[in-house]
C-alpha positions in Angstrom: -118.1 52.2 -22.3 -119.7 53.9 -25.3 -123.1 55.6 -25.3 -124.8 57.9 -27.6 -127.7 60.2 -26.8 -129.6 63.1 -28.4 -130.4 66.2 -26.5 -132.7 67.9 -29.0 -136.1 69.5 -28.0 -138.7 71.0 -30.3 -137.9 74.4 -29.0 -134.4 74.1 -30.3 -135.5 74.3 -33.9 -134.7 77.6 -35.5 -137.3 79.8 -37.2 -136.3 78.5 -40.6 -137.0 75.0 -39.5 -133.3 74.0 -40.1 -131.5 71.9 -37.5 -127.7 71.6 -37.6 -126.5 68.5 -35.8 -123.4 69.0 -33.7 -121.7 65.7 -32.8 -120.2 66.0 -29.3 -117.9 63.3 -27.7 -116.5 63.2 -24.2 -115.4 60.7 -21.5 -118.0 59.0 -19.3 -116.4 60.6 -16.2 -117.9 62.6 -13.5 -116.0 65.8 -14.4 -116.9 65.7 -18.1 -120.5 64.8 -17.2 -120.6 67.8 -14.8 -119.2 70.0 -17.6 -121.8 69.0 -20.2 -124.7 68.8 -17.8 -126.3 72.0 -19.0 -126.3 70.8 -22.6 -127.2 67.2 -21.9 -130.3 68.1 -19.9 -131.5 71.0 -22.0 -130.7 73.6 -19.4 -128.6 75.3 -22.1 -129.9 75.4 -25.6 -128.9 77.1 -28.8 -131.7 77.5 -31.3 -131.0 75.8 -34.6 -128.5 73.3 -33.2 -129.1 69.7 -32.4 -126.5 68.3 -30.0 -125.9 64.5 -30.0 -123.5 63.1 -27.4 -121.2 60.1 -27.6 -119.4 58.9 -24.5 -116.3 56.8 -24.6 -112.8 56.5 -23.1 -110.3 59.3 -23.7 -107.8 57.2 -25.7 -110.5 56.1 -28.1 -111.5 59.8 -28.5 -107.9 60.7 -29.2 -107.8 58.1 -32.0 -111.2 59.2 -33.4 -110.1 62.8 -33.5 -107.3 61.8 -35.9 -110.2 60.8 -38.2 -112.2 63.9 -37.6 -115.3 61.9 -36.5 -116.8 64.4 -34.1 -117.6 68.1 -34.3 -116.6 68.7 -30.7 -114.4 66.2 -28.9 -112.6 65.9 -25.6 -108.9 65.1 -26.3 -105.7 64.8 -24.4 -103.4 67.7 -25.1 -100.8 65.2 -26.1 -103.0 64.3 -29.0 -103.6 67.9 -30.3 -100.5 68.2 -32.6 -101.7 65.1 -34.4 -105.2 66.5 -35.0 -104.5 70.2 -35.4 -105.1 70.1 -39.1 -108.7 69.2 -38.4 -109.4 70.8 -35.0 -108.7 74.0 -33.0 -108.8 74.2 -29.2 -111.8 75.7 -27.5 -110.9 78.3 -24.9 -113.1 76.6 -22.3 -113.6 73.0 -21.2 -110.0 72.3 -20.0 -109.1 69.9 -17.3 -106.0 71.5 -15.6 -104.2 70.2 -12.6 -103.1 72.9 -10.1 -100.1 71.0 -8.6 -101.7 67.6 -9.0 -102.4 65.2 -11.9 -101.8 61.7 -13.1 -99.9 59.5 -10.6 -97.5 56.6 -10.7 -98.6 54.1 -8.0 -97.2 50.8 -6.9 -97.7 48.2 -4.1 -94.1 48.9 -3.1 -92.7 52.2 -1.9 -90.2 52.6 -4.7 -88.0 55.7 -4.9 -88.5 58.0 -8.0 -85.1 56.7 -9.2 -86.1 53.1 -8.8 -89.5 53.5 -10.6 -87.7 54.8 -13.7 -86.4 51.2 -14.2 -89.8 49.5 -14.0 -92.4 48.6 -16.6 -95.4 50.9 -16.1 -99.0 50.2 -17.1 -100.2 53.3 -18.9 -103.7 54.3 -20.1 -102.7 55.1 -23.7 -99.8 56.6 -25.6 -101.7 59.7 -26.7 -102.8 60.6 -23.2 -101.2 63.6 -21.6 -100.4 61.4 -18.6 -98.1 59.3 -20.9 -96.5 62.5 -22.3 -95.8 63.8 -18.8 -94.4 60.4 -17.8 -92.0 60.4 -20.7 -90.8 63.9 -19.8 -90.3 62.8 -16.2 -88.5 59.6 -17.2 -87.4 59.6 -20.8 -87.5 56.1 -22.4 -89.3 54.5 -19.5 -90.8 51.1 -20.5 -94.6 51.1 -20.7 -97.5 49.0 -21.8 -101.0 50.2 -22.6 -103.8 48.9 -20.3 -107.4 50.2 -20.2 -107.4 53.0 -17.6 -109.9 51.3 -15.4 -107.9 48.1 -15.4 -104.6 49.6 -14.3 -105.1 49.5 -10.6 -106.6 45.9 -10.6 -103.7 44.6 -12.8 -101.1 46.3 -10.6 -102.7 44.7 -7.6 -102.6 41.3 -9.4 -98.9 41.7 -9.9 -99.0 41.9 -13.7 -97.1 45.2 -13.5 -94.9 46.7 -10.7 -96.5 50.1 -11.1 -99.2 51.9 -13.0 -100.0 55.4 -14.3 -103.4 56.3 -13.1 -105.9 59.0 -14.3 -109.5 60.0 -13.5 -111.0 59.0 -10.2 -108.2 56.6 -9.4 -106.3 59.6 -8.2 -108.6 59.7 -5.2 -109.0 56.0 -4.6 -105.6 54.3 -5.1 -104.7 54.3 -1.4 -107.8 52.4 -0.5 -106.2 49.5 -2.3 -103.0 49.8 -0.3 -101.0 51.3 -3.2 -98.2 53.9 -2.7 -98.0 57.1 -4.7 -94.5 57.2 -6.1 -94.8 60.4 -8.1 -97.6 62.9 -8.8 -96.7 64.2 -12.3 -98.8 67.3 -11.8 -96.7 68.2 -8.7 -93.5 67.3 -10.6 -94.5 69.5 -13.6 -95.3 72.5 -11.4 -91.9 72.2 -9.7 -90.1 72.1 -13.1 -92.1 74.8 -14.9 -94.0 76.8 -12.3 -97.2 76.1 -14.3 -100.3 74.0 -13.9 -100.5 70.8 -15.8 -103.0 70.9 -18.7 -104.3 67.4 -19.1 -107.3 67.5 -21.5 -109.4 70.0 -23.4 -112.2 70.2 -25.9 -111.4 70.6 -29.6 -113.7 71.8 -32.3 -113.7 70.8 -36.0 -112.4 73.6 -38.2 -114.8 72.7 -41.0 -117.6 74.1 -39.0 -116.3 77.6 -39.9 -115.5 80.5 -37.6 -119.1 81.6 -36.8 -120.4 78.2 -35.9 -117.2 77.3 -34.0 -117.7 80.5 -31.9 -121.4 79.7 -31.3 -120.7 76.1 -30.2 -117.9 77.2 -28.0 -120.1 79.8 -26.3 -122.7 77.0 -25.7 -120.1 74.8 -24.0 -119.0 77.7 -21.8 -122.6 78.4 -20.8 -123.0 74.7 -19.9 -119.9 74.8 -17.7 -121.1 78.0 -16.1 -124.6 76.5 -15.5 -123.0 73.5 -13.7 -120.9 75.7 -11.5 -123.9 77.8 -10.6 -126.1 74.8 -9.9 -123.5 72.6 -8.4 -125.8 70.3 -6.4 -128.0 69.3 -9.4 -125.1 69.0 -11.7 -123.2 66.8 -9.3 -126.3 64.6 -8.8 -126.3 64.1 -12.6 -122.5 63.4 -12.7 -122.7 60.8 -9.9 -123.9 58.2 -12.5 -120.4 58.4 -13.9 -118.4 58.6 -10.6 -117.1 55.0 -10.6 -117.6 54.0 -7.0 -116.9 57.5 -5.5 -119.2 58.7 -2.7 -120.8 62.1 -3.1 -118.2 63.9 -1.1 -115.3 62.3 -3.1 -117.0 63.0 -6.4 -117.5 66.6 -5.4 -113.8 66.9 -4.6 -112.9 65.2 -7.9 -115.2 67.5 -9.9 -113.8 70.5 -8.1 -110.3 69.5 -9.1 -111.0 69.5 -12.8 -114.1 71.7 -13.3 -113.6 75.2 -11.9 -113.0 78.8 -13.0 -110.0 77.7 -15.1 -112.4 75.4 -17.0 -114.3 78.5 -18.1 -111.0 80.1 -19.2 -107.5 78.7 -19.1 -106.0 82.0 -18.2 -102.7 83.3 -19.6 -100.6 80.8 -17.5 -102.9 78.0 -18.5 -102.5 78.8 -22.2 -98.7 79.1 -21.7 -98.7 75.7 -20.0 -100.3 74.1 -23.1 -97.7 75.7 -25.3 -94.9 74.7 -23.0 -96.1 71.1 -22.6 -96.4 70.6 -26.4 -93.1 72.3 -27.1 -91.2 70.2 -24.5 -92.9 67.1 -25.9 -91.8 67.9 -29.4 -88.2 68.8 -28.4 -88.0 65.6 -26.4 -89.0 63.5 -29.4 -92.2 62.3 -27.7 -94.4 64.3 -30.1 -93.7 64.2 -33.8 -95.4 67.3 -35.2 -94.7 70.8 -33.9 -97.8 72.2 -32.4 -99.7 75.2 -33.8 -102.0 76.1 -30.9 -105.2 77.9 -32.1 -107.9 79.0 -29.6 -111.6 79.5 -30.3 -113.5 81.9 -27.9 
């Protein structure tokens, strides 16, 4: 799914009459929709800036970030070392799993040892889910499948197991699938840290002042959603992929919370640790240089 929309109003125009377009891209998921609700519905506005929004899947956004297409883009943390020459990380907007995260699921109750010998359907090789899987089971055989097709294709028998992200973390058991490993739980046991999955990156070419202004606007949007939860959730439901309101509220709460406003010292350390471990394991080529804005 790809969609583009413009959230400009006449009142956004600065006194000089100049408008600076800020191209924003994020996933069509309920948590991202909740996060950007304030900006997308004009509840949060920054005079002089014109925000246009593009919605598409995270693996596409990871690849587009390598081209520097958008001014602000959601990315998987796994992708950051490959785009760090063009982008810095915003200090808000992160999706962080507190002892939970992407899961390997299967129709059969394999042991964790058995699953390491299976071919796993994964949602993309630049996703953090894939990075965590490779740290959990180095060299495991994988094949890329669109994230929303992983559960159906596992059920059809095309793969013995799949690595699921997004709302599938709450719905897999309704299909009779077994959770073999929760990589967020595994990561916490290994490191004692939360698992940082995705964040928002901002293009360095905007310059320090504009980067700071745009980051502040996103933080205000997140804060607005948290303070007006019912209306923000109502907006996000259009992206909830078959979740009922209660389940969507639970999912949003998992990935949009106080840590989304600020990673915290342990959250930032988790980002550094994840990328360092990925580099040392040979999963990530470039060594990461983590820069934060805001």
